[in-house]
C-alpha positions in Angstrom: -34.9 -144.8 80.3 -34.9 -142.1 83.1 -32.5 -142.8 85.9 -33.5 -140.8 89.0 -32.4 -140.6 92.7 -34.5 -142.3 95.4 -37.2 -140.0 97.2 -36.4 -139.7 100.8 -39.1 -141.3 103.1 -39.7 -138.3 105.1 -40.5 -136.3 101.9 -43.0 -139.5 100.8 -44.5 -139.3 104.4 -45.7 -135.8 103.8 -46.3 -136.1 100.2 -49.1 -138.7 101.1 -50.5 -137.0 104.0 -50.0 -138.1 107.7 -54.0 -138.0 107.9 -54.5 -140.1 105.1 -52.4 -142.8 106.8 -54.1 -142.7 109.8 -57.5 -143.7 108.1 -57.9 -147.2 106.7 -54.4 -148.5 106.8 -55.6 -152.1 106.2 -57.1 -150.8 102.7 -53.8 -149.2 101.5 -52.4 -151.1 98.6 -49.2 -149.3 98.6 -45.4 -149.9 100.3 -44.9 -151.3 103.6 -42.3 -150.8 106.1 -42.5 -153.0 108.8 -46.1 -152.4 110.0 -46.7 -149.0 108.4 -48.1 -148.8 104.9 -48.9 -145.8 102.9 -50.5 -145.4 99.2 -48.4 -144.6 96.3 -48.3 -140.9 95.1 -46.8 -139.4 92.1 -43.4 -138.3 92.2 -42.3 -134.8 91.8 -38.9 -134.2 90.0 -37.1 -131.2 89.1 -36.8 -130.4 85.5 -33.6 -131.5 83.9 -31.8 -128.6 82.3 -30.7 -130.1 78.9 -29.0 -128.2 76.1 -26.0 -128.3 73.7 -24.1 -125.8 75.2 -24.1 -127.8 78.4 -22.0 -130.7 76.7 -18.6 -130.9 78.1 -17.3 -133.7 75.9 -18.5 -136.5 73.9 -16.6 -139.9 74.4 -17.2 -143.3 72.9 -16.4 -146.8 74.6 -16.3 -149.7 72.2 -17.9 -152.7 74.2 -18.2 -155.7 71.6 -20.1 -159.1 72.2 -20.0 -162.3 70.6 -23.2 -163.1 69.2 -23.6 -166.5 71.3 -22.5 -164.5 74.5 -19.4 -164.1 76.6 -16.5 -166.4 76.4 -14.9 -168.0 79.6 -12.8 -170.9 78.8 -9.1 -172.3 79.2 -6.7 -172.7 76.2 -3.1 -174.6 76.4 -0.5 -172.5 75.2 2.7 -174.4 75.2 3.6 -174.8 79.0 1.1 -171.8 79.9 -2.6 -171.8 80.4 -4.6 -168.8 78.8 -8.1 -168.4 80.3 -10.1 -166.4 78.1 -12.8 -164.1 79.6 -14.1 -161.5 77.0 -17.3 -160.3 74.8 -19.5 -158.9 77.6 -21.1 -156.2 75.5 -23.0 -153.6 77.3 -22.8 -155.8 80.3 -18.8 -155.4 81.4 -19.4 -153.8 84.8 -22.3 -155.7 85.4 -21.0 -159.3 84.8 -17.4 -158.2 86.0 -17.4 -160.3 89.1 -19.1 -163.0 87.9 -17.6 -164.1 84.7 -14.1 -163.3 86.6 -15.1 -165.7 89.3 -16.1 -168.3 86.5 -12.3 -167.6 85.0 -10.4 -168.0 88.1 -12.2 -171.1 89.0 -10.7 -172.4 85.6 -7.1 -170.8 86.3 -7.2 -172.3 89.7 -7.4 -175.8 88.1 -3.8 -175.2 86.7 -2.2 -175.5 90.3 -0.5 -172.4 89.8 -0.1 -169.7 92.4 1.3 -166.6 90.5 -0.7 -165.2 87.5 -0.5 -162.4 85.1 -4.1 -160.6 84.2 -4.4 -158.7 80.9 -6.4 -155.7 81.3 -7.2 -153.2 84.1 -10.8 -152.4 83.6 -13.9 -153.7 85.7 -13.1 -157.4 84.5 -9.1 -157.2 84.8 -9.5 -155.7 88.3 -12.2 -158.1 89.7 -10.2 -161.3 88.1 -7.3 -159.7 90.2 -8.8 -159.4 93.6 -10.6 -163.1 93.4 -7.1 -164.1 92.6 -5.6 -162.3 95.4 -8.2 -163.4 97.7 -7.4 -167.2 97.1 -3.8 -166.3 97.9 -2.5 -165.9 94.4 0.4 -163.6 93.5 -1.2 -161.2 90.9 0.7 -158.9 88.0 -1.8 -157.0 85.9 -0.4 -155.9 82.1 -2.7 -153.5 80.6 -2.1 -150.6 78.0 -4.0 -148.1 80.2 -4.7 -147.6 84.0 -8.0 -145.7 85.5 -8.9 -143.3 84.7 -8.3 -144.1 81.0 -9.8 -147.5 80.6 -13.2 -148.2 78.4 -14.8 -149.0 82.1 -14.3 -145.4 83.2 -16.6 -144.3 80.6 -19.4 -146.7 81.1 -22.5 -145.8 82.6 -22.2 -148.3 85.3 -25.8 -149.2 85.7 -26.2 -152.9 87.1 -28.3 -154.6 84.2 -26.9 -157.5 82.3 -28.7 -156.4 79.2 -27.2 -156.1 75.4 -24.8 -159.1 75.8 -25.6 -161.5 73.2 -28.0 -162.1 70.1 -31.4 -163.1 70.9 -31.6 -165.6 68.4 -28.6 -167.1 69.4 -30.1 -168.0 72.7 -29.8 -171.5 74.4 -30.8 -173.0 77.6 -27.1 -173.4 78.6 -26.3 -169.5 77.7 -29.3 -168.4 79.7 -27.8 -170.6 82.6 -24.4 -169.3 82.2 -25.6 -165.6 81.9 -27.8 -166.2 85.1 -25.0 -167.4 87.0 -22.6 -164.8 86.1 -25.2 -162.2 87.0 -26.3 -163.5 90.1 -22.4 -164.1 91.2 -21.5 -160.6 90.4 -24.9 -159.1 91.9 -23.8 -160.7 95.2 -20.3 -159.6 95.0 -21.2 -155.7 94.4 -23.6 -156.1 97.4 -20.5 -157.1 99.7 -18.5 -154.1 99.0 -18.7 -150.9 101.2 -21.2 -149.0 99.3 -19.8 -145.5 99.8 -16.2 -146.2 99.3 -16.8 -147.9 96.1 -19.2 -145.3 94.8 -22.4 -148.0 94.5 -25.5 -146.9 95.3 -29.3 -147.9 94.6 -31.5 -146.2 92.1 -35.0 -146.0 90.8 -35.1 -146.5 86.9 -38.2 -145.6 84.6 -39.0 -147.3 81.5 -41.3 -144.7 79.6 -43.4 -146.2 76.2 -46.7 -145.5 74.4 -46.9 -149.0 74.3 -47.2 -151.5 77.1 -43.7 -152.0 78.5 -41.9 -155.4 77.8 -39.6 -156.8 79.8 -36.0 -157.4 78.7 -35.3 -161.2 78.3 -32.3 -160.9 80.1 -34.3 -159.4 83.2 -36.7 -162.4 82.8 -33.9 -164.9 83.8 -33.2 -163.0 87.3 -36.4 -161.2 87.8 -35.7 -161.6 91.9 -32.5 -159.4 91.3 -35.0 -156.4 90.3 -36.6 -155.3 93.5 -39.8 -153.1 93.4 -40.3 -153.7 89.6 -44.0 -152.7 88.7 -46.0 -150.9 86.4 -47.4 -147.6 87.3 -50.8 -146.3 86.6 -51.0 -142.6 85.0 -51.9 -141.1 88.1 -48.7 -142.7 89.9 -45.9 -141.1 87.7 -45.4 -137.5 86.4 -44.0 -138.3 82.9 -46.1 -137.6 79.6 -46.2 -141.3 78.6 -49.2 -143.7 78.7 -47.0 -146.6 80.2 -44.1 -146.3 82.7 -42.3 -149.1 84.6 -40.3 -148.5 87.6 -37.5 -150.9 89.1 -34.6 -150.6 91.3 -30.9 -151.2 90.7 -27.4 -150.5 91.6 -25.5 -148.1 90.0 -21.6 -148.2 90.4 -19.7 -144.8 89.4 -16.8 -145.9 87.8 -14.2 -143.4 88.8 -15.0 -144.1 92.5 -15.1 -147.8 91.9 -12.0 -148.4 89.8 -9.9 -146.2 92.0 -11.1 -148.2 94.9 -10.4 -151.5 93.2 -6.7 -150.5 91.9 -6.0 -149.4 95.3 -7.3 -152.6 96.9 -5.1 -154.8 94.3 -2.2 -152.6 95.2 -2.6 -153.1 99.1 -3.0 -156.9 98.7 0.5 -156.9 96.9 -0.4 -156.6 93.2 1.5 -155.2 90.5 
């Protein structure tokens, strides 16, 4: 997959040619902004300079999932209630707000107002903030804090994929995944984008065979705006097939720092 920044609209207008826009606008089948439409034109991208001597370091983040999907459930241990929220696989940041909201709903049933959160990555921080927003007192216990968490070395692209085994899907797991994804998607869009390191990016999937849609995306197609297959004359890549879609990118160093700040400002420890 190739992830590239959005093309400025002014550059797009210049590339397509204003004269062409003036003739036969009603026949154009391209994008539309207000009453103005223009035909698609191939993007022009700078060549990426990739070589081994430019590698700064190699890091690996272990992100396990459960074959049947992530787990959110309460468990009674003596006089305490433990709410589990784990097994997100490659969708930890993506699903963090959604599964955390499900977990907080479970925790809130206890009637308690003081909570301990285990872990200070994307899921732990989202859980802490949601509890604080309900008026709870929160203390986080963690082995590492940002910038030393697994979440810090995640790619941060919003895409709930690689979260369970395809063969273990059920209608219940599909509904749970879709609900968590929608809750999380909405929460990310509510945050101040620049302050939390969130931006929208165009993505391209390239293949010599027709591009297949990931089954997870099929559950929430409306959350992938402007997704469509491109003709060969609409992209510059040496591939027979190309699909473009738009999704959010969450920059972990910026995002996690902002989350830690907000937890502390709200009285968290």
